[in-house]
mmCIF entry with sequence, helices, sheets and N, C-alpha, C, O atoms, coordinates in Angstrom:
data_MODEL
# 
_entry.id   MODEL 
# 
_entity.id                         1 
_entity.type                       polymer 
_entity.pdbx_number_of_molecules   1 
# 
_entity_poly.entity_id                      1 
_entity_poly.type                           'polypeptide(L)' 
_entity_poly.nstd_linkage                   no 
_entity_poly.nstd_monomer                   no 
_entity_poly.pdbx_seq_one_letter_code       MTRAERLAILGADTVTAIHDRVALAPEPTDELVEELRRIMARPADCTPAPRPASRAA 
_entity_poly.pdbx_seq_one_letter_code_can   MTRAERLAILGADTVTAIHDRVALAPEPTDELVEELRRIMARPADCTPAPRPASRAA 
_entity_poly.pdbx_strand_id                 A 
# 
loop_
_entity_poly_seq.entity_id 
_entity_poly_seq.num 
_entity_poly_seq.mon_id 
_entity_poly_seq.hetero 
1 1  MET n 
1 2  THR n 
1 3  ARG n 
1 4  ALA n 
1 5  GLU n 
1 6  ARG n 
1 7  LEU n 
1 8  ALA n 
1 9  ILE n 
1 10 LEU n 
1 11 GLY n 
1 12 ALA n 
1 13 ASP n 
1 14 THR n 
1 15 VAL n 
1 16 THR n 
1 17 ALA n 
1 18 ILE n 
1 19 HIS n 
1 20 ASP n 
1 21 ARG n 
1 22 VAL n 
1 23 ALA n 
1 24 LEU n 
1 25 ALA n 
1 26 PRO n 
1 27 GLU n 
1 28 PRO n 
1 29 THR n 
1 30 ASP n 
1 31 GLU n 
1 32 LEU n 
1 33 VAL n 
1 34 GLU n 
1 35 GLU n 
1 36 LEU n 
1 37 ARG n 
1 38 ARG n 
1 39 ILE n 
1 40 MET n 
1 41 ALA n 
1 42 ARG n 
1 43 PRO n 
1 44 ALA n 
1 45 ASP n 
1 46 CYS n 
1 47 THR n 
1 48 PRO n 
1 49 ALA n 
1 50 PRO n 
1 51 ARG n 
1 52 PRO n 
1 53 ALA n 
1 54 SER n 
1 55 ARG n 
1 56 ALA n 
1 57 ALA n 
# 
_struct_asym.id          A 
_struct_asym.entity_id   1 
# 
loop_
_struct_conf.conf_type_id 
_struct_conf.id 
_struct_conf.pdbx_PDB_helix_id 
_struct_conf.beg_label_comp_id 
_struct_conf.beg_label_asym_id 
_struct_conf.beg_label_seq_id 
_struct_conf.pdbx_beg_PDB_ins_code 
_struct_conf.end_label_comp_id 
_struct_conf.end_label_asym_id 
_struct_conf.end_label_seq_id 
_struct_conf.pdbx_end_PDB_ins_code 
_struct_conf.beg_auth_comp_id 
_struct_conf.beg_auth_asym_id 
_struct_conf.beg_auth_seq_id 
_struct_conf.end_auth_comp_id 
_struct_conf.end_auth_asym_id 
_struct_conf.end_auth_seq_id 
_struct_conf.pdbx_PDB_helix_class 
_struct_conf.details 
_struct_conf.pdbx_PDB_helix_length 
HELX_P HELX_P1 AA1 ARG A 3  ? LEU A 10 ? ARG A 3  LEU A 10 1 ? 8  
HELX_P HELX_P2 AA2 ALA A 12 ? ALA A 23 ? ALA A 12 ALA A 23 1 ? 12 
HELX_P HELX_P3 AA3 ASP A 30 ? MET A 40 ? ASP A 30 MET A 40 1 ? 11 
HELX_P HELX_P4 AA4 PRO A 43 ? ASP A 45 ? PRO A 43 ASP A 45 5 ? 3  
# 
_struct_conf_type.id          HELX_P 
_struct_conf_type.criteria    ? 
_struct_conf_type.reference   ? 
# 
loop_
_atom_site.group_PDB 
_atom_site.id 
_atom_site.type_symbol 
_atom_site.label_atom_id 
_atom_site.label_alt_id 
_atom_site.label_comp_id 
_atom_site.label_asym_id 
_atom_site.label_entity_id 
_atom_site.label_seq_id 
_atom_site.pdbx_PDB_ins_code 
_atom_site.Cartn_x 
_atom_site.Cartn_y 
_atom_site.Cartn_z 
_atom_site.occupancy 
_atom_site.B_iso_or_equiv 
_atom_site.pdbx_formal_charge 
_atom_site.auth_seq_id 
_atom_site.auth_comp_id 
_atom_site.auth_asym_id 
_atom_site.auth_atom_id 
_atom_site.pdbx_PDB_model_num 
ATOM 1   N N  . MET A 1 1  ? 78.048 91.792  124.501 1.00 0.00 ? 1  MET A N  1 
ATOM 2   C CA . MET A 1 1  ? 78.301 92.814  125.472 1.00 0.00 ? 1  MET A CA 1 
ATOM 3   C C  . MET A 1 1  ? 77.196 93.883  125.329 1.00 0.00 ? 1  MET A C  1 
ATOM 4   O O  . MET A 1 1  ? 76.839 94.300  124.227 1.00 0.00 ? 1  MET A O  1 
ATOM 5   N N  . THR A 1 2  ? 76.699 94.286  126.441 1.00 0.00 ? 2  THR A N  1 
ATOM 6   C CA . THR A 1 2  ? 75.634 95.295  126.436 1.00 0.00 ? 2  THR A CA 1 
ATOM 7   C C  . THR A 1 2  ? 76.237 96.697  126.399 1.00 0.00 ? 2  THR A C  1 
ATOM 8   O O  . THR A 1 2  ? 77.438 96.882  126.598 1.00 0.00 ? 2  THR A O  1 
ATOM 9   N N  . ARG A 1 3  ? 75.366 97.687  126.135 1.00 0.00 ? 3  ARG A N  1 
ATOM 10  C CA . ARG A 1 3  ? 75.826 99.079  126.130 1.00 0.00 ? 3  ARG A CA 1 
ATOM 11  C C  . ARG A 1 3  ? 76.357 99.450  127.503 1.00 0.00 ? 3  ARG A C  1 
ATOM 12  O O  . ARG A 1 3  ? 77.390 100.110 127.623 1.00 0.00 ? 3  ARG A O  1 
ATOM 13  N N  . ALA A 1 4  ? 75.653 99.027  128.528 1.00 0.00 ? 4  ALA A N  1 
ATOM 14  C CA . ALA A 1 4  ? 76.067 99.310  129.881 1.00 0.00 ? 4  ALA A CA 1 
ATOM 15  C C  . ALA A 1 4  ? 77.453 98.740  130.207 1.00 0.00 ? 4  ALA A C  1 
ATOM 16  O O  . ALA A 1 4  ? 78.271 99.388  130.861 1.00 0.00 ? 4  ALA A O  1 
ATOM 17  N N  . GLU A 1 5  ? 77.691 97.531  129.741 1.00 0.00 ? 5  GLU A N  1 
ATOM 18  C CA . GLU A 1 5  ? 79.005 96.895  129.952 1.00 0.00 ? 5  GLU A CA 1 
ATOM 19  C C  . GLU A 1 5  ? 80.099 97.647  129.207 1.00 0.00 ? 5  GLU A C  1 
ATOM 20  O O  . GLU A 1 5  ? 81.174 97.878  129.760 1.00 0.00 ? 5  GLU A O  1 
ATOM 21  N N  . ARG A 1 6  ? 79.840 98.034  127.958 1.00 0.00 ? 6  ARG A N  1 
ATOM 22  C CA . ARG A 1 6  ? 80.833 98.812  127.179 1.00 0.00 ? 6  ARG A CA 1 
ATOM 23  C C  . ARG A 1 6  ? 81.109 100.135 127.862 1.00 0.00 ? 6  ARG A C  1 
ATOM 24  O O  . ARG A 1 6  ? 82.263 100.555 127.950 1.00 0.00 ? 6  ARG A O  1 
ATOM 25  N N  . LEU A 1 7  ? 80.072 100.799 128.347 1.00 0.00 ? 7  LEU A N  1 
ATOM 26  C CA . LEU A 1 7  ? 80.218 102.076 129.038 1.00 0.00 ? 7  LEU A CA 1 
ATOM 27  C C  . LEU A 1 7  ? 81.068 101.896 130.318 1.00 0.00 ? 7  LEU A C  1 
ATOM 28  O O  . LEU A 1 7  ? 81.931 102.721 130.617 1.00 0.00 ? 7  LEU A O  1 
ATOM 29  N N  . ALA A 1 8  ? 80.817 100.840 131.043 1.00 0.00 ? 8  ALA A N  1 
ATOM 30  C CA . ALA A 1 8  ? 81.569 100.574 132.267 1.00 0.00 ? 8  ALA A CA 1 
ATOM 31  C C  . ALA A 1 8  ? 83.059 100.299 131.947 1.00 0.00 ? 8  ALA A C  1 
ATOM 32  O O  . ALA A 1 8  ? 83.935 100.736 132.693 1.00 0.00 ? 8  ALA A O  1 
ATOM 33  N N  . ILE A 1 9  ? 83.337 99.602  130.879 1.00 0.00 ? 9  ILE A N  1 
ATOM 34  C CA . ILE A 1 9  ? 84.719 99.276  130.528 1.00 0.00 ? 9  ILE A CA 1 
ATOM 35  C C  . ILE A 1 9  ? 85.445 100.468 129.914 1.00 0.00 ? 9  ILE A C  1 
ATOM 36  O O  . ILE A 1 9  ? 86.572 100.781 130.298 1.00 0.00 ? 9  ILE A O  1 
ATOM 37  N N  . LEU A 1 10 ? 84.805 101.124 128.970 1.00 0.00 ? 10 LEU A N  1 
ATOM 38  C CA . LEU A 1 10 ? 85.458 102.215 128.221 1.00 0.00 ? 10 LEU A CA 1 
ATOM 39  C C  . LEU A 1 10 ? 85.391 103.577 128.913 1.00 0.00 ? 10 LEU A C  1 
ATOM 40  O O  . LEU A 1 10 ? 86.320 104.377 128.803 1.00 0.00 ? 10 LEU A O  1 
ATOM 41  N N  . GLY A 1 11 ? 84.320 103.832 129.606 1.00 0.00 ? 11 GLY A N  1 
ATOM 42  C CA . GLY A 1 11 ? 84.103 105.121 130.222 1.00 0.00 ? 11 GLY A CA 1 
ATOM 43  C C  . GLY A 1 11 ? 83.327 106.052 129.280 1.00 0.00 ? 11 GLY A C  1 
ATOM 44  O O  . GLY A 1 11 ? 83.364 105.900 128.059 1.00 0.00 ? 11 GLY A O  1 
ATOM 45  N N  . ALA A 1 12 ? 82.639 106.999 129.870 1.00 0.00 ? 12 ALA A N  1 
ATOM 46  C CA . ALA A 1 12 ? 81.757 107.883 129.112 1.00 0.00 ? 12 ALA A CA 1 
ATOM 47  C C  . ALA A 1 12 ? 82.521 108.754 128.104 1.00 0.00 ? 12 ALA A C  1 
ATOM 48  O O  . ALA A 1 12 ? 82.047 108.992 126.994 1.00 0.00 ? 12 ALA A O  1 
ATOM 49  N N  . ASP A 1 13 ? 83.719 109.228 128.510 1.00 0.00 ? 13 ASP A N  1 
ATOM 50  C CA . ASP A 1 13 ? 84.507 110.098 127.611 1.00 0.00 ? 13 ASP A CA 1 
ATOM 51  C C  . ASP A 1 13 ? 84.925 109.339 126.340 1.00 0.00 ? 13 ASP A C  1 
ATOM 52  O O  . ASP A 1 13 ? 84.865 109.889 125.240 1.00 0.00 ? 13 ASP A O  1 
ATOM 53  N N  . THR A 1 14 ? 85.344 108.091 126.494 1.00 0.00 ? 14 THR A N  1 
ATOM 54  C CA . THR A 1 14 ? 85.763 107.299 125.340 1.00 0.00 ? 14 THR A CA 1 
ATOM 55  C C  . THR A 1 14 ? 84.593 107.010 124.448 1.00 0.00 ? 14 THR A C  1 
ATOM 56  O O  . THR A 1 14 ? 84.710 107.124 123.228 1.00 0.00 ? 14 THR A O  1 
ATOM 57  N N  . VAL A 1 15 ? 83.449 106.633 125.021 1.00 0.00 ? 15 VAL A N  1 
ATOM 58  C CA . VAL A 1 15 ? 82.274 106.339 124.215 1.00 0.00 ? 15 VAL A CA 1 
ATOM 59  C C  . VAL A 1 15 ? 81.836 107.600 123.445 1.00 0.00 ? 15 VAL A C  1 
ATOM 60  O O  . VAL A 1 15 ? 81.480 107.516 122.270 1.00 0.00 ? 15 VAL A O  1 
ATOM 61  N N  . THR A 1 16 ? 81.864 108.740 124.097 1.00 0.00 ? 16 THR A N  1 
ATOM 62  C CA . THR A 1 16 ? 81.532 110.006 123.428 1.00 0.00 ? 16 THR A CA 1 
ATOM 63  C C  . THR A 1 16 ? 82.489 110.286 122.301 1.00 0.00 ? 16 THR A C  1 
ATOM 64  O O  . THR A 1 16 ? 82.061 110.699 121.223 1.00 0.00 ? 16 THR A O  1 
ATOM 65  N N  . ALA A 1 17 ? 83.799 110.072 122.520 1.00 0.00 ? 17 ALA A N  1 
ATOM 66  C CA . ALA A 1 17 ? 84.805 110.305 121.460 1.00 0.00 ? 17 ALA A CA 1 
ATOM 67  C C  . ALA A 1 17 ? 84.541 109.367 120.274 1.00 0.00 ? 17 ALA A C  1 
ATOM 68  O O  . ALA A 1 17 ? 84.669 109.780 119.122 1.00 0.00 ? 17 ALA A O  1 
ATOM 69  N N  . ILE A 1 18 ? 84.177 108.116 120.547 1.00 0.00 ? 18 ILE A N  1 
ATOM 70  C CA . ILE A 1 18 ? 83.887 107.173 119.477 1.00 0.00 ? 18 ILE A CA 1 
ATOM 71  C C  . ILE A 1 18 ? 82.670 107.662 118.670 1.00 0.00 ? 18 ILE A C  1 
ATOM 72  O O  . ILE A 1 18 ? 82.707 107.680 117.439 1.00 0.00 ? 18 ILE A O  1 
ATOM 73  N N  . HIS A 1 19 ? 81.604 108.053 119.360 1.00 0.00 ? 19 HIS A N  1 
ATOM 74  C CA . HIS A 1 19 ? 80.411 108.548 118.694 1.00 0.00 ? 19 HIS A CA 1 
ATOM 75  C C  . HIS A 1 19 ? 80.718 109.758 117.830 1.00 0.00 ? 19 HIS A C  1 
ATOM 76  O O  . HIS A 1 19 ? 80.239 109.856 116.700 1.00 0.00 ? 19 HIS A O  1 
ATOM 77  N N  . ASP A 1 20 ? 81.535 110.704 118.367 1.00 0.00 ? 20 ASP A N  1 
ATOM 78  C CA . ASP A 1 20 ? 81.908 111.862 117.628 1.00 0.00 ? 20 ASP A CA 1 
ATOM 79  C C  . ASP A 1 20 ? 82.699 111.519 116.345 1.00 0.00 ? 20 ASP A C  1 
ATOM 80  O O  . ASP A 1 20 ? 82.507 112.127 115.293 1.00 0.00 ? 20 ASP A O  1 
ATOM 81  N N  . ARG A 1 21 ? 83.580 110.535 116.475 1.00 0.00 ? 21 ARG A N  1 
ATOM 82  C CA . ARG A 1 21 ? 84.396 110.112 115.335 1.00 0.00 ? 21 ARG A CA 1 
ATOM 83  C C  . ARG A 1 21 ? 83.520 109.446 114.255 1.00 0.00 ? 21 ARG A C  1 
ATOM 84  O O  . ARG A 1 21 ? 83.692 109.698 113.062 1.00 0.00 ? 21 ARG A O  1 
ATOM 85  N N  . VAL A 1 22 ? 82.593 108.605 114.691 1.00 0.00 ? 22 VAL A N  1 
ATOM 86  C CA . VAL A 1 22 ? 81.674 107.939 113.766 1.00 0.00 ? 22 VAL A CA 1 
ATOM 87  C C  . VAL A 1 22 ? 80.810 108.954 113.032 1.00 0.00 ? 22 VAL A C  1 
ATOM 88  O O  . VAL A 1 22 ? 80.518 108.776 111.850 1.00 0.00 ? 22 VAL A O  1 
ATOM 89  N N  . ALA A 1 23 ? 80.402 110.003 113.712 1.00 0.00 ? 23 ALA A N  1 
ATOM 90  C CA . ALA A 1 23 ? 79.558 111.043 113.127 1.00 0.00 ? 23 ALA A CA 1 
ATOM 91  C C  . ALA A 1 23 ? 80.275 111.763 111.983 1.00 0.00 ? 23 ALA A C  1 
ATOM 92  O O  . ALA A 1 23 ? 79.621 112.360 111.128 1.00 0.00 ? 23 ALA A O  1 
ATOM 93  N N  . LEU A 1 24 ? 81.605 111.714 111.957 1.00 0.00 ? 24 LEU A N  1 
ATOM 94  C CA . LEU A 1 24 ? 82.370 112.374 110.915 1.00 0.00 ? 24 LEU A CA 1 
ATOM 95  C C  . LEU A 1 24 ? 82.417 111.578 109.626 1.00 0.00 ? 24 LEU A C  1 
ATOM 96  O O  . LEU A 1 24 ? 82.728 112.112 108.560 1.00 0.00 ? 24 LEU A O  1 
ATOM 97  N N  . ALA A 1 25 ? 82.109 110.314 109.734 1.00 0.00 ? 25 ALA A N  1 
ATOM 98  C CA . ALA A 1 25 ? 82.202 109.419 108.544 1.00 0.00 ? 25 ALA A CA 1 
ATOM 99  C C  . ALA A 1 25 ? 81.102 109.782 107.547 1.00 0.00 ? 25 ALA A C  1 
ATOM 100 O O  . ALA A 1 25 ? 79.980 110.100 107.942 1.00 0.00 ? 25 ALA A O  1 
ATOM 101 N N  . PRO A 1 26 ? 81.429 109.732 106.250 1.00 0.00 ? 26 PRO A N  1 
ATOM 102 C CA . PRO A 1 26 ? 80.416 110.026 105.222 1.00 0.00 ? 26 PRO A CA 1 
ATOM 103 C C  . PRO A 1 26 ? 79.426 108.879 105.133 1.00 0.00 ? 26 PRO A C  1 
ATOM 104 O O  . PRO A 1 26 ? 79.714 107.751 105.532 1.00 0.00 ? 26 PRO A O  1 
ATOM 105 N N  . GLU A 1 27 ? 78.234 109.198 104.591 1.00 0.00 ? 27 GLU A N  1 
ATOM 106 C CA . GLU A 1 27 ? 77.262 108.144 104.349 1.00 0.00 ? 27 GLU A CA 1 
ATOM 107 C C  . GLU A 1 27 ? 77.774 107.206 103.276 1.00 0.00 ? 27 GLU A C  1 
ATOM 108 O O  . GLU A 1 27 ? 78.420 107.651 102.327 1.00 0.00 ? 27 GLU A O  1 
ATOM 109 N N  . PRO A 1 28 ? 77.501 105.923 103.405 1.00 0.00 ? 28 PRO A N  1 
ATOM 110 C CA . PRO A 1 28 ? 77.970 104.992 102.359 1.00 0.00 ? 28 PRO A CA 1 
ATOM 111 C C  . PRO A 1 28 ? 77.209 105.185 101.048 1.00 0.00 ? 28 PRO A C  1 
ATOM 112 O O  . PRO A 1 28 ? 76.062 105.630 101.049 1.00 0.00 ? 28 PRO A O  1 
ATOM 113 N N  . THR A 1 29 ? 77.841 104.855 99.958  1.00 0.00 ? 29 THR A N  1 
ATOM 114 C CA . THR A 1 29 ? 77.180 104.949 98.651  1.00 0.00 ? 29 THR A CA 1 
ATOM 115 C C  . THR A 1 29 ? 76.183 103.813 98.508  1.00 0.00 ? 29 THR A C  1 
ATOM 116 O O  . THR A 1 29 ? 76.268 102.818 99.228  1.00 0.00 ? 29 THR A O  1 
ATOM 117 N N  . ASP A 1 30 ? 75.256 103.948 97.604  1.00 0.00 ? 30 ASP A N  1 
ATOM 118 C CA . ASP A 1 30 ? 74.278 102.887 97.346  1.00 0.00 ? 30 ASP A CA 1 
ATOM 119 C C  . ASP A 1 30 ? 75.011 101.596 96.905  1.00 0.00 ? 30 ASP A C  1 
ATOM 120 O O  . ASP A 1 30 ? 74.631 100.489 97.285  1.00 0.00 ? 30 ASP A O  1 
ATOM 121 N N  . GLU A 1 31 ? 76.046 101.772 96.113  1.00 0.00 ? 31 GLU A N  1 
ATOM 122 C CA . GLU A 1 31 ? 76.810 100.626 95.622  1.00 0.00 ? 31 GLU A CA 1 
ATOM 123 C C  . GLU A 1 31 ? 77.480 99.881  96.780  1.00 0.00 ? 31 GLU A C  1 
ATOM 124 O O  . GLU A 1 31 ? 77.479 98.650  96.800  1.00 0.00 ? 31 GLU A O  1 
ATOM 125 N N  . LEU A 1 32 ? 78.044 100.599 97.729  1.00 0.00 ? 32 LEU A N  1 
ATOM 126 C CA . LEU A 1 32 ? 78.666 99.957  98.874  1.00 0.00 ? 32 LEU A CA 1 
ATOM 127 C C  . LEU A 1 32 ? 77.645 99.233  99.733  1.00 0.00 ? 32 LEU A C  1 
ATOM 128 O O  . LEU A 1 32 ? 77.880 98.107  100.170 1.00 0.00 ? 32 LEU A O  1 
ATOM 129 N N  . VAL A 1 33 ? 76.512 99.878  99.976  1.00 0.00 ? 33 VAL A N  1 
ATOM 130 C CA . VAL A 1 33 ? 75.441 99.237  100.744 1.00 0.00 ? 33 VAL A CA 1 
ATOM 131 C C  . VAL A 1 33 ? 74.993 97.942  100.079 1.00 0.00 ? 33 VAL A C  1 
ATOM 132 O O  . VAL A 1 33 ? 74.804 96.933  100.759 1.00 0.00 ? 33 VAL A O  1 
ATOM 133 N N  . GLU A 1 34 ? 74.820 97.956  98.765  1.00 0.00 ? 34 GLU A N  1 
ATOM 134 C CA . GLU A 1 34 ? 74.421 96.756  98.031  1.00 0.00 ? 34 GLU A CA 1 
ATOM 135 C C  . GLU A 1 34 ? 75.473 95.667  98.133  1.00 0.00 ? 34 GLU A C  1 
ATOM 136 O O  . GLU A 1 34 ? 75.140 94.501  98.341  1.00 0.00 ? 34 GLU A O  1 
ATOM 137 N N  . GLU A 1 35 ? 76.727 96.031  97.991  1.00 0.00 ? 35 GLU A N  1 
ATOM 138 C CA . GLU A 1 35 ? 77.800 95.039  98.084  1.00 0.00 ? 35 GLU A CA 1 
ATOM 139 C C  . GLU A 1 35 ? 77.861 94.429  99.460  1.00 0.00 ? 35 GLU A C  1 
ATOM 140 O O  . GLU A 1 35 ? 78.000 93.214  99.598  1.00 0.00 ? 35 GLU A O  1 
ATOM 141 N N  . LEU A 1 36 ? 77.760 95.263  100.487 1.00 0.00 ? 36 LEU A N  1 
ATOM 142 C CA . LEU A 1 36 ? 77.756 94.729  101.851 1.00 0.00 ? 36 LEU A CA 1 
ATOM 143 C C  . LEU A 1 36 ? 76.546 93.861  102.135 1.00 0.00 ? 36 LEU A C  1 
ATOM 144 O O  . LEU A 1 36 ? 76.651 92.843  102.820 1.00 0.00 ? 36 LEU A O  1 
ATOM 145 N N  . ARG A 1 37 ? 75.387 94.265  101.605 1.00 0.00 ? 37 ARG A N  1 
ATOM 146 C CA . ARG A 1 37 ? 74.191 93.461  101.798 1.00 0.00 ? 37 ARG A CA 1 
ATOM 147 C C  . ARG A 1 37 ? 74.385 92.080  101.232 1.00 0.00 ? 37 ARG A C  1 
ATOM 148 O O  . ARG A 1 37 ? 74.005 91.087  101.853 1.00 0.00 ? 37 ARG A O  1 
ATOM 149 N N  . ARG A 1 38 ? 74.974 92.009  100.060 1.00 0.00 ? 38 ARG A N  1 
ATOM 150 C CA . ARG A 1 38 ? 75.195 90.721  99.409  1.00 0.00 ? 38 ARG A CA 1 
ATOM 151 C C  . ARG A 1 38 ? 76.187 89.862  100.206 1.00 0.00 ? 38 ARG A C  1 
ATOM 152 O O  . ARG A 1 38 ? 76.019 88.647  100.308 1.00 0.00 ? 38 ARG A O  1 
ATOM 153 N N  . ILE A 1 39 ? 77.195 90.485  100.756 1.00 0.00 ? 39 ILE A N  1 
ATOM 154 C CA . ILE A 1 39 ? 78.194 89.737  101.531 1.00 0.00 ? 39 ILE A CA 1 
ATOM 155 C C  . ILE A 1 39 ? 77.581 89.214  102.811 1.00 0.00 ? 39 ILE A C  1 
ATOM 156 O O  . ILE A 1 39 ? 77.755 88.044  103.152 1.00 0.00 ? 39 ILE A O  1 
ATOM 157 N N  . MET A 1 40 ? 76.848 90.088  103.542 1.00 0.00 ? 40 MET A N  1 
ATOM 158 C CA . MET A 1 40 ? 76.316 89.686  104.843 1.00 0.00 ? 40 MET A CA 1 
ATOM 159 C C  . MET A 1 40 ? 75.116 88.778  104.757 1.00 0.00 ? 40 MET A C  1 
ATOM 160 O O  . MET A 1 40 ? 74.790 88.080  105.717 1.00 0.00 ? 40 MET A O  1 
ATOM 161 N N  . ALA A 1 41 ? 74.464 88.780  103.634 1.00 0.00 ? 41 ALA A N  1 
ATOM 162 C CA . ALA A 1 41 ? 73.262 87.918  103.468 1.00 0.00 ? 41 ALA A CA 1 
ATOM 163 C C  . ALA A 1 41 ? 73.594 86.586  102.840 1.00 0.00 ? 41 ALA A C  1 
ATOM 164 O O  . ALA A 1 41 ? 72.682 85.828  102.510 1.00 0.00 ? 41 ALA A O  1 
ATOM 165 N N  . ARG A 1 42 ? 74.866 86.268  102.661 1.00 0.00 ? 42 ARG A N  1 
ATOM 166 C CA . ARG A 1 42 ? 75.259 85.078  101.921 1.00 0.00 ? 42 ARG A CA 1 
ATOM 167 C C  . ARG A 1 42 ? 75.308 83.858  102.866 1.00 0.00 ? 42 ARG A C  1 
ATOM 168 O O  . ARG A 1 42 ? 76.280 83.688  103.602 1.00 0.00 ? 42 ARG A O  1 
ATOM 169 N N  . PRO A 1 43 ? 74.283 83.027  102.844 1.00 0.00 ? 43 PRO A N  1 
ATOM 170 C CA . PRO A 1 43 ? 74.307 81.816  103.631 1.00 0.00 ? 43 PRO A CA 1 
ATOM 171 C C  . PRO A 1 43 ? 75.039 80.711  102.865 1.00 0.00 ? 43 PRO A C  1 
ATOM 172 O O  . PRO A 1 43 ? 74.713 80.427  101.712 1.00 0.00 ? 43 PRO A O  1 
ATOM 173 N N  . ALA A 1 44 ? 76.013 80.100  103.503 1.00 0.00 ? 44 ALA A N  1 
ATOM 174 C CA . ALA A 1 44 ? 76.728 78.965  102.924 1.00 0.00 ? 44 ALA A CA 1 
ATOM 175 C C  . ALA A 1 44 ? 77.243 79.241  101.526 1.00 0.00 ? 44 ALA A C  1 
ATOM 176 O O  . ALA A 1 44 ? 77.093 78.407  100.633 1.00 0.00 ? 44 ALA A O  1 
ATOM 177 N N  . ASP A 1 45 ? 77.844 80.391  101.328 1.00 0.00 ? 45 ASP A N  1 
ATOM 178 C CA . ASP A 1 45 ? 78.452 80.751  100.048 1.00 0.00 ? 45 ASP A CA 1 
ATOM 179 C C  . ASP A 1 45 ? 77.485 80.897  98.873  1.00 0.00 ? 45 ASP A C  1 
ATOM 180 O O  . ASP A 1 45 ? 77.898 80.785  97.719  1.00 0.00 ? 45 ASP A O  1 
ATOM 181 N N  . CYS A 1 46 ? 76.217 81.143  99.148  1.00 0.00 ? 46 CYS A N  1 
ATOM 182 C CA . CYS A 1 46 ? 75.232 81.347  98.122  1.00 0.00 ? 46 CYS A CA 1 
ATOM 183 C C  . CYS A 1 46 ? 74.953 82.840  98.019  1.00 0.00 ? 46 CYS A C  1 
ATOM 184 O O  . CYS A 1 46 ? 74.135 83.377  98.765  1.00 0.00 ? 46 CYS A O  1 
ATOM 185 N N  . THR A 1 47 ? 75.638 83.511  97.086  1.00 0.00 ? 47 THR A N  1 
ATOM 186 C CA . THR A 1 47 ? 75.528 84.951  96.983  1.00 0.00 ? 47 THR A CA 1 
ATOM 187 C C  . THR A 1 47 ? 74.219 85.341  96.259  1.00 0.00 ? 47 THR A C  1 
ATOM 188 O O  . THR A 1 47 ? 73.983 84.875  95.144  1.00 0.00 ? 47 THR A O  1 
ATOM 189 N N  . PRO A 1 48 ? 73.367 86.183  96.870  1.00 0.00 ? 48 PRO A N  1 
ATOM 190 C CA . PRO A 1 48 ? 72.157 86.604  96.216  1.00 0.00 ? 48 PRO A CA 1 
ATOM 191 C C  . PRO A 1 48 ? 72.448 87.533  95.077  1.00 0.00 ? 48 PRO A C  1 
ATOM 192 O O  . PRO A 1 48 ? 73.485 88.196  95.074  1.00 0.00 ? 48 PRO A O  1 
ATOM 193 N N  . ALA A 1 49 ? 71.575 87.603  94.117  1.00 0.00 ? 49 ALA A N  1 
ATOM 194 C CA . ALA A 1 49 ? 71.743 88.485  92.953  1.00 0.00 ? 49 ALA A CA 1 
ATOM 195 C C  . ALA A 1 49 ? 71.583 89.945  93.396  1.00 0.00 ? 49 ALA A C  1 
ATOM 196 O O  . ALA A 1 49 ? 70.831 90.237  94.326  1.00 0.00 ? 49 ALA A O  1 
ATOM 197 N N  . PRO A 1 50 ? 72.274 90.831  92.745  1.00 0.00 ? 50 PRO A N  1 
ATOM 198 C CA . PRO A 1 50 ? 72.109 92.270  93.099  1.00 0.00 ? 50 PRO A CA 1 
ATOM 199 C C  . PRO A 1 50 ? 70.694 92.740  92.861  1.00 0.00 ? 50 PRO A C  1 
ATOM 200 O O  . PRO A 1 50 ? 70.011 92.262  91.955  1.00 0.00 ? 50 PRO A O  1 
ATOM 201 N N  . ARG A 1 51 ? 70.259 93.679  93.677  1.00 0.00 ? 51 ARG A N  1 
ATOM 202 C CA . ARG A 1 51 ? 68.942 94.254  93.460  1.00 0.00 ? 51 ARG A CA 1 
ATOM 203 C C  . ARG A 1 51 ? 69.139 95.758  93.285  1.00 0.00 ? 51 ARG A C  1 
ATOM 204 O O  . ARG A 1 51 ? 70.091 96.314  93.831  1.00 0.00 ? 51 ARG A O  1 
ATOM 205 N N  . PRO A 1 52 ? 68.275 96.421  92.548  1.00 0.00 ? 52 PRO A N  1 
ATOM 206 C CA . PRO A 1 52 ? 68.431 97.846  92.322  1.00 0.00 ? 52 PRO A CA 1 
ATOM 207 C C  . PRO A 1 52 ? 68.417 98.620  93.623  1.00 0.00 ? 52 PRO A C  1 
ATOM 208 O O  . PRO A 1 52 ? 67.641 98.319  94.530  1.00 0.00 ? 52 PRO A O  1 
ATOM 209 N N  . ALA A 1 53 ? 69.281 99.618  93.710  1.00 0.00 ? 53 ALA A N  1 
ATOM 210 C CA . ALA A 1 53 ? 69.277 100.467 94.919  1.00 0.00 ? 53 ALA A CA 1 
ATOM 211 C C  . ALA A 1 53 ? 68.037 101.334 94.923  1.00 0.00 ? 53 ALA A C  1 
ATOM 212 O O  . ALA A 1 53 ? 67.650 101.888 93.894  1.00 0.00 ? 53 ALA A O  1 
ATOM 213 N N  . SER A 1 54 ? 67.410 101.450 96.099  1.00 0.00 ? 54 SER A N  1 
ATOM 214 C CA . SER A 1 54 ? 66.205 102.296 96.183  1.00 0.00 ? 54 SER A CA 1 
ATOM 215 C C  . SER A 1 54 ? 66.188 103.085 97.487  1.00 0.00 ? 54 SER A C  1 
ATOM 216 O O  . SER A 1 54 ? 65.168 103.171 98.171  1.00 0.00 ? 54 SER A O  1 
ATOM 217 N N  . ARG A 1 55 ? 67.355 103.663 97.813  1.00 0.00 ? 55 ARG A N  1 
ATOM 218 C CA . ARG A 1 55 ? 67.404 104.448 99.028  1.00 0.00 ? 55 ARG A CA 1 
ATOM 219 C C  . ARG A 1 55 ? 66.915 105.863 98.753  1.00 0.00 ? 55 ARG A C  1 
ATOM 220 O O  . ARG A 1 55 ? 67.176 106.437 97.696  1.00 0.00 ? 55 ARG A O  1 
ATOM 221 N N  . ALA A 1 56 ? 66.209 106.403 99.719  1.00 0.00 ? 56 ALA A N  1 
ATOM 222 C CA . ALA A 1 56 ? 65.684 107.773 99.614  1.00 0.00 ? 56 ALA A CA 1 
ATOM 223 C C  . ALA A 1 56 ? 66.848 108.741 99.755  1.00 0.00 ? 56 ALA A C  1 
ATOM 224 O O  . ALA A 1 56 ? 67.746 108.535 100.572 1.00 0.00 ? 56 ALA A O  1 
ATOM 225 N N  . ALA A 1 57 ? 66.827 109.777 98.968  1.00 0.00 ? 57 ALA A N  1 
ATOM 226 C CA . ALA A 1 57 ? 67.908 110.793 99.012  1.00 0.00 ? 57 ALA A CA 1 
ATOM 227 C C  . ALA A 1 57 ? 67.680 111.795 100.057 1.00 0.00 ? 57 ALA A C  1 
ATOM 228 O O  . ALA A 1 57 ? 68.488 112.708 100.224 1.00 0.00 ? 57 ALA A O  1 
# 
């Protein structure tokens, strides 16, 4: 679904409310980002080894 399709279905006010709500969420920790990277990058149940976090502060 494209942005235009979502906007047409939800309406501008709803999309704005969603964006406002997302903006309130805290930034994820380096540990969470690493865990999610490992989960999402796992092809056919082959989990990659953890790598050191190197995000800029």
